[in-house]
C-alpha positions in Angstrom: -8.7 14.9 10.4 -10.3 17.9 8.5 -10.7 15.5 5.4 -12.3 12.7 7.2 -14.6 15.2 9.0 -15.3 16.9 5.7 -15.9 13.1 4.0 -18.0 12.5 7.1 -19.8 15.3 6.7 -20.6 15.1 2.9 -21.8 11.7 3.6 -23.8 11.8 7.0 -24.6 16.1 6.9 -22.9 15.5 11.0 -19.4 16.6 11.5 -17.3 14.3 14.0 -17.7 15.0 17.5 -14.8 15.4 20.1 -15.2 12.3 20.9 -14.6 11.0 17.9 -11.6 12.6 16.4 -10.2 12.0 20.3 -11.0 8.3 19.1 -9.2 9.0 15.4 -6.1 10.8 16.6 -5.6 8.1 19.8 -5.9 5.2 16.8 -3.4 6.9 14.4 -1.0 7.8 17.8 -1.6 4.2 18.9 -3.3 4.8 21.7 -5.4 2.2 23.8 -9.0 2.9 24.7 -7.9 3.9 28.5 -6.0 6.5 27.3 -8.3 8.2 25.2 -11.1 7.4 27.8 -9.2 9.1 30.8 -8.1 12.4 28.3 -12.3 12.5 27.5 -13.7 11.9 30.7 -15.5 8.4 29.2 -15.4 5.4 30.3 -13.1 2.5 28.5 -16.5 0.7 27.2 -18.1 3.7 26.2 -14.7 4.5 24.1 -14.2 1.4 22.7 -18.2 1.5 21.6 -18.2 4.6 20.6 -14.9 3.8 18.2 -16.6 0.9 17.2 -19.8 3.0 15.3 -17.2 5.1 14.5 -15.2 2.7 12.2 -18.7 1.1 11.1 -19.3 4.9 9.9 -16.2 5.2 7.9 -16.2 2.0 6.6 -19.3 3.2 4.8 -17.8 6.8 3.9 -15.1 5.5 2.1 -16.6 2.4 0.8 -14.2 -0.3 2.5 -13.6 -2.1 5.9 -12.0 0.4 8.2 -10.4 -1.1 11.6 -7.8 0.3 13.9 -5.1 -1.9 11.8 -5.9 -0.5 8.7 -7.5 3.3 9.4 -3.9 5.2 8.2 -3.5 3.2 5.1 -7.1 3.9 4.4 -6.8 7.8 4.8 -3.5 8.1 2.8 -5.5 6.3 0.0 -8.4 8.4 -0.1 -6.3 11.6 0.1 -4.1 10.1 -2.3 -6.8 9.4 -4.9 -9.2 12.7 -4.7 -5.6 14.7 -5.9 -5.2 14.6 -9.9 -3.7 17.1 -12.5 -6.6 18.0 -15.0 -5.8 19.6 -18.5 -8.0 21.7 -20.1 -8.2 21.8 -24.1 -5.7 24.9 -23.7 -3.3 22.5 -22.2 -3.6 24.5 -19.4 -2.5 22.2 -15.6 -5.0 22.8 -12.6 -4.5 20.6 -9.9 -7.8 19.4 -8.6 -9.5 17.6 -6.0 -11.9 15.6 -6.7 -13.5 15.1 -3.7 -15.7 18.1 -3.0 -17.0 19.2 0.4 -20.5 19.4 0.5 -20.3 20.4 4.3 -22.9 23.3 4.9 -20.7 24.4 7.9 -16.8 25.1 8.3 -14.7 22.0 10.0 -15.5 22.4 14.0 -16.4 19.6 16.3 -20.1 19.2 17.1 -21.3 17.9 21.0 -20.9 14.1 21.3 -24.9 14.4 21.5 -25.9 16.7 18.2 -29.1 17.2 17.0 -30.0 16.3 13.2 -31.0 18.9 11.0 -34.3 18.2 9.3 -34.0 16.8 5.3 -35.5 19.7 3.9 -32.5 21.7 5.8 -29.9 19.5 5.1 -31.1 19.5 0.8 -31.0 23.3 0.6 -27.6 23.2 2.3 -26.7 20.6 -0.5 -28.3 22.1 -3.0 -26.4 25.9 -2.2 -23.2 24.0 -1.7 -23.8 22.6 -5.6 -24.2 25.7 -7.0 -21.2 27.2 -5.2 -19.1 24.2 -6.3 -19.9 24.6 -10.3 -19.4 28.4 -9.9 -16.0 27.8 -8.8 -15.1 25.1 -10.9 -16.3 27.6 -14.1 -14.1 29.7 -12.2 -11.1 27.2 -13.0 -11.7 27.0 -16.3 -14.1 24.0 -16.5 -16.6 23.4 -19.2 -20.2 22.4 -18.0 -19.3 19.1 -19.7 -16.3 18.8 -17.4 -18.0 20.2 -14.2 -20.9 17.4 -14.9 -18.9 14.4 -15.3 -16.4 14.9 -12.1 -19.4 15.9 -9.9 -21.0 12.9 -11.6 -23.9 14.9 -12.1 -26.6 15.4 -15.3 -25.6 18.5 -17.9 -28.6 19.5 -17.3 -28.4 20.1 -13.9 -25.1 22.1 -14.1 -26.6 24.6 -16.6 -29.4 25.0 -15.0 -27.4 26.6 -12.2 -26.9 29.9 -14.6 -30.3 29.5 -14.8 -31.2 29.8 -10.8 -28.9 32.9 -10.4 
């Protein structure tokens, strides 16, 4: 659940709400809409509509069609793709996670009707997170070139982080 929440937050800037978490858990437990609706106090139709929206959003987040029937395999595949072994120039091995959490806040459910952040605040949060991520990767022994490649950003942007501190 945390992986999905972080992936969604990185793409949309919003965390999963309680109903979305319940729908995901319900899908993975092979529950019907009525079961999820009863648990969370919504109508079956509302849960069905929310599920459709959630699966569309997850399709965008993961870059492939996500359906109730393939959710588990899509999640397993993306979780496994994001764990890699890195070897630096001194032949030291690091286990790395190529998915970088760009969420500005911890993984906690948001109310069903959350207010979107302003674009300026979102951009500021992303920049702060990016600077912290670059610092952490440097502490792990990665060079600026490796960091730029791993984060898919220009090398000059990585080198600027030293200047901004």
